[in-house]
MIMI-798571 format. One record per residue (C-alpha): residue in one letter; z, y, x. Coordinates in steps of 0.05 Angstrom, whole numbers, padded with zeros to 5 digits, always signed. Layout:
BEGIN
aZYX
...
***
This chain:
BEGIN
m-00078+00363+00318
r-00121+00350+00258
y-00145+00395+00203
f-00122+00379+00133
f-00154+00394+00066
t-00113+00407+00004
l-00169+00382-00041
l-00169+00307-00054
i-00243+00292-00061
g-00262+00237-00109
i-00195+00231-00145
s-00202+00236-00220
f-00160+00284-00260
f-00125+00234-00303
n-00096+00198-00243
m-00064+00262-00218
k-00026+00262-00284
a-00012+00187-00285
q+00060+00170-00301
k+00105+00123-00263
a+00147+00069-00296
r+00208+00114-00291
s+00174+00164-00337
f+00187+00113-00392
g+00260+00100-00374
i+00247+00038-00331
k+00291+00040-00270
i+00283-00016-00220
g+00340-00030-00172
v+00403+00009-00155
l+00383+00053-00096
a+00359+00125-00105
t+00286+00142-00097
g+00259+00197-00053
e+00237+00264-00082
q+00166+00240-00096
n+00182+00167-00105
a+00125+00153-00056
i+00112+00129+00014
t+00104+00202+00034
d+00179+00211+00025
v+00183+00182+00095
e+00177+00244+00139
g+00110+00250+00174
v+00072+00199+00132
l+00006+00222+00102
v-00040+00189+00051
g-00113+00205+00038
q-00162+00173-00010
k-00235+00171-00028
t-00256+00143-00095
l-00326+00115-00108
n-00335+00111-00184
k-00410+00117-00194
k-00464+00092-00241
q-00451+00026-00275
n-00431-00018-00217
i-00395+00021-00162
r-00320+00017-00170
t-00288+00019-00101
g-00260+00065-00048
v-00216+00078+00012
t-00142+00092+00021
a-00117+00117+00089
i-00044+00116+00111
l-00025+00157+00173
p+00044+00150+00205
h+00041+00221+00232
d-00007+00280+00239
n-00015+00277+00314
n-00062+00235+00357
i-00039+00166+00337
f-00073+00132+00397
q-00034+00177+00444
n+00030+00170+00404
k+00033+00099+00379
v+00086+00075+00330
p+00123+00009+00327
t+00091-00038+00276
a+00093-00109+00252
i+00050-00149+00205
y+00074-00206+00162
i+00026-00254+00129
g+00050-00278+00061
n-00015-00316+00049
g-00073-00310+00096
f-00134-00313+00051
g-00158-00244+00073
k-00193-00203+00125
l-00143-00161+00163
v-00173-00129+00225
g-00127-00113+00283
y-00074-00166+00270
s-00072-00202+00338
q-00061-00139+00380
v-00007-00114+00333
e+00026-00182+00338
e+00022-00181+00414
l+00040-00109+00430
g+00080-00088+00368
n+00047-00022+00353
i-00012+00012+00318
e-00057+00065+00349
t-00101+00084+00289
p-00090+00102+00216
i-00084+00042+00169
i-00145+00036+00124
l-00148-00003+00058
t-00215-00017+00024
n-00254-00075-00006
t-00268-00142+00027
l-00340-00131+00050
s-00327-00059+00073
v-00276-00079+00126
p-00326-00077+00184
t-00351-00008+00163
a-00280+00018+00159
a-00263-00010+00227
d-00325+00023+00257
a-00305+00089+00226
l-00235+00084+00256
i-00265+00073+00324
d-00309+00135+00315
y-00248+00175+00292
t-00207+00154+00352
l-00261+00165+00405
a-00278+00233+00377
q-00209+00262+00392
p-00211+00304+00456
e-00149+00272+00486
n-00183+00204+00481
k-00244+00220+00522
t-00230+00164+00572
v-00210+00111+00520
k-00250+00046+00523
s-00211+00002+00475
v-00189+00015+00404
n-00152-00031+00356
p-00170-00009+00285
v-00124-00035+00230
v-00160-00048+00164
g-00137-00088+00104
e-00172-00106+00039
t-00173-00136-00029
n-00234-00163-00066
d-00257-00117-00123
g-00320-00156-00137
n-00304-00165-00211
l-00314-00091-00227
n-00351-00069-00165
d-00419-00086-00136
i-00384-00110-00073
r-00447-00140-00043
g-00478-00071-00043
r-00427-00048+00009
h-00426+00022-00018
v-00368+00047+00026
k-00396+00087+00084
k-00363+00110+00148
s-00364+00181+00121
d-00321+00158+00062
v-00268+00130+00110
l-00268+00194+00151
t-00262+00235+00088
a-00201+00195+00066
i-00169+00208+00134
q-00187+00282+00132
n-00157+00288+00062
a-00091+00258+00083
t-00031+00297+00057
n+00043+00286+00047
k+00042+00308-00026
n+00019+00279-00093
v-00002+00208-00076
a-00050+00190-00133
e-00040+00121-00163
g-00079+00073-00206
n-00155+00073-00206
v-00163+00111-00141
g-00183+00098-00069
a-00179+00025-00049
g-00150+00009-00118
t-00208+00035-00158
g-00237-00034-00177
t-00176-00080-00172
r-00138-00120-00224
c-00067-00145-00227
f-00036-00199-00271
g-00100-00198-00312
f-00094-00123-00325
k-00123-00064-00287
g-00088-00057-00221
g-00095-00004-00167
i-00056+00038-00118
g+00019+00043-00129
t+00076+00074-00088
s+00151+00081-00089
s+00209+00097-00042
r+00284+00087-00032
v+00335+00129+00005
l+00398+00097+00034
p+00465+00132+00025
k+00488+00175+00083
n+00542+00125+00103
l+00487+00073+00113
g+00444+00118+00156
g+00409+00159+00102
y+00343+00127+00121
t+00282+00127+00076
v+00236+00067+00062
g+00169+00080+00029
v+00118+00030+00003
l+00045+00035-00017
v+00009-00023-00049
q-00063-00042-00066
t-00053-00093-00123
n-00104-00146-00138
f-00064-00210-00151
g-00033-00251-00206
g+00021-00296-00233
v+00068-00284-00291
l+00085-00210-00297
q+00157-00189-00299
i+00185-00118-00301
d+00257-00110-00281
g+00268-00184-00298
v+00235-00180-00367
p+00181-00233-00379
i+00126-00184-00398
g+00069-00232-00385
q+00098-00285-00430
e+00114-00235-00485
l+00042-00208-00482
g+00013-00278-00479
q-00024-00264-00414
f-00003-00304-00354
y-00027-00356-00304
l-00031-00428-00330
k-00026-00406-00403
e-00067-00455-00444
q-00139-00435-00456
l-00131-00369-00419
e-00186-00355-00369
y-00145-00318-00317
s-00142-00330-00242
p-00082-00308-00200
d-00128-00300-00139
g-00144-00232-00109
s-00097-00204-00056
c-00043-00152-00047
m-00038-00104+00012
i+00032-00076+00023
v+00044-00019+00072
v+00116-00003+00089
a+00140+00060+00125
t+00210+00078+00146
d+00243+00132+00188
a+00296+00083+00211
p+00289+00071+00287
l+00265-00001+00287
d+00228-00042+00339
s+00171-00088+00320
r+00217-00148+00314
n+00260-00118+00260
l+00199-00087+00228
k+00173-00157+00218
r+00239-00177+00187
l+00232-00117+00141
a+00160-00136+00124
k+00181-00206+00104
r+00228-00177+00052
a+00172-00138+00019
m+00144-00205-00004
l+00209-00215-00043
g+00191-00151-00081
l+00123-00180-00098
a+00157-00244-00122
k+00203-00204-00168
t+00142-00178-00205
g+00120-00250-00218
g+00068-00254-00163
i+00057-00324-00135
a+00016-00312-00071
s-00037-00359-00097
n-00085-00400-00054
g-00139-00348-00060
s-00095-00287-00049
g-00091-00249+00017
d-00020-00221+00016
y-00005-00179+00078
v+00051-00131+00095
i+00043-00077+00149
a+00109-00043+00167
f+00118+00015+00215
s+00171+00063+00238
t+00160+00138+00243
a+00223+00153+00283
t+00205+00195+00343
s+00256+00159+00386
v+00216+00095+00383
r+00145+00121+00391
i+00104+00092+00447
p+00064+00142+00489
y-00003+00118+00513
q+00013+00144+00582
s+00080+00155+00615
k+00106+00171+00684
s+00164+00122+00673
p+00154+00046+00675
f+00211+00040+00624
r+00217+00053+00550
s+00278+00089+00524
g+00306+00106+00456
e+00358+00078+00409
v+00340+00024+00358
l+00382-00003+00301
r+00422-00066+00310
n+00408-00128+00270
s+00473-00119+00232
e+00447-00052+00203
m+00385-00083+00171
s+00411-00110+00105
p+00410-00042+00067
l+00338-00032+00091
f+00320-00102+00066
m+00346-00084-00003
a+00309-00017-00001
v+00241-00049+00015
i+00249-00102-00039
e+00263-00050-00092
a+00209-00002-00069
t+00156-00057-00066
e+00173-00083-00135
e+00169-00013-00165
a+00105+00006-00127
i+00070-00054-00157
i+00094-00037-00227
n+00073+00036-00216
s+00003+00013-00198
l-00002-00020-00267
f+00028+00039-00305
a-00019+00088-00272
a-00083+00048-00280
e-00130+00057-00339
s-00180+00008-00370
m-00245+00004-00332
k-00315-00023-00341
g-00360-00040-00283
n-00409-00092-00257
g-00417-00119-00327
n-00343-00132-00337
k-00283-00097-00367
i-00210-00100-00349
a-00159-00071-00397
a-00100-00030-00375
l-00029-00054-00384
p-00011-00038-00457
i+00045+00009-00440
k+00068+00021-00512
k+00077-00053-00522
v+00112-00060-00455
v+00162-00005-00472
k+00176-00039-00538
i+00190-00105-00502
m+00234-00071-00451
k+00275-00041-00508
k+00280-00109-00540
y+00311-00136-00476
k+00357-00075-00473
k+00326-00051-00407
i+00310+00017-00438
s+00359+00053-00482
k+00331+00067-00552
***
């Protein structure tokens, strides 16, 4: 077992108070959210973050997602990764593709800090007493490039920052916006960041929960609940004389308590890209868009060692997947929008990225009758 800290080091106060889109009457989709409207609504899931917001040029950080609070190497969980567009640096992909599970926490950070984060995950895994004979570790690390606001070449993320994020992991109050791996990101030309959302299926459909956490750093033509916000604000890709690139990347982490194997987790992961598309994202040439999906159901966990040569445990049939597909699409769409609503304007590395003008957005949403007046 690990020790947890209730204090989230490095998270600024304003982000703890950041409001989600629903705070302004924007309700995406038809399914109910979980209690926190966060990935941590999936039982057992923990999120920890470390924010590096220092001096004039350091705007980066680490976000850690843990499927459970036990030794993950000894109690692996079914996982799949779907590549929407592969312009990125995702460590650990081939073994997950081959074996269908993860054995470490999932770490999100900036592009040039991926090797450091992977090294930290190896340290973390080897240090656990039950792993004293382990000689192979498959760290899973994803990234987006925050080089516009952050001195990314300085590689300021250290192994201690990654370990702090893991140690800080909790199942409450996932901070959004300019925190952790989302500290220096941008989305649709506005300040992006970390965002999260969840959906709960009705009891007659299994009552399962799907949670999503995103690190947004991509572009296109912003839409919120079908409303052409980017066009209304005059900021979108391919607008005449607008210097705005849709490149960047989006990391999407999906958790569910539905008992799924890696094959159906990959099917679930594919649908998360539909949620990205509904926000107006285009998965541009220079965007690394990856979805990592895992199941926390104890019935499908994979023990590192077992006396039996067989695996057992019930998994959902293909015919039961459609409600989960809908849930992940809605949760991904809302998580991305939440990352924009929570983020604040930021200066760094000689540049400035403005936050989404929420007052203007609310006015536009009312114009399209998506918010009651």
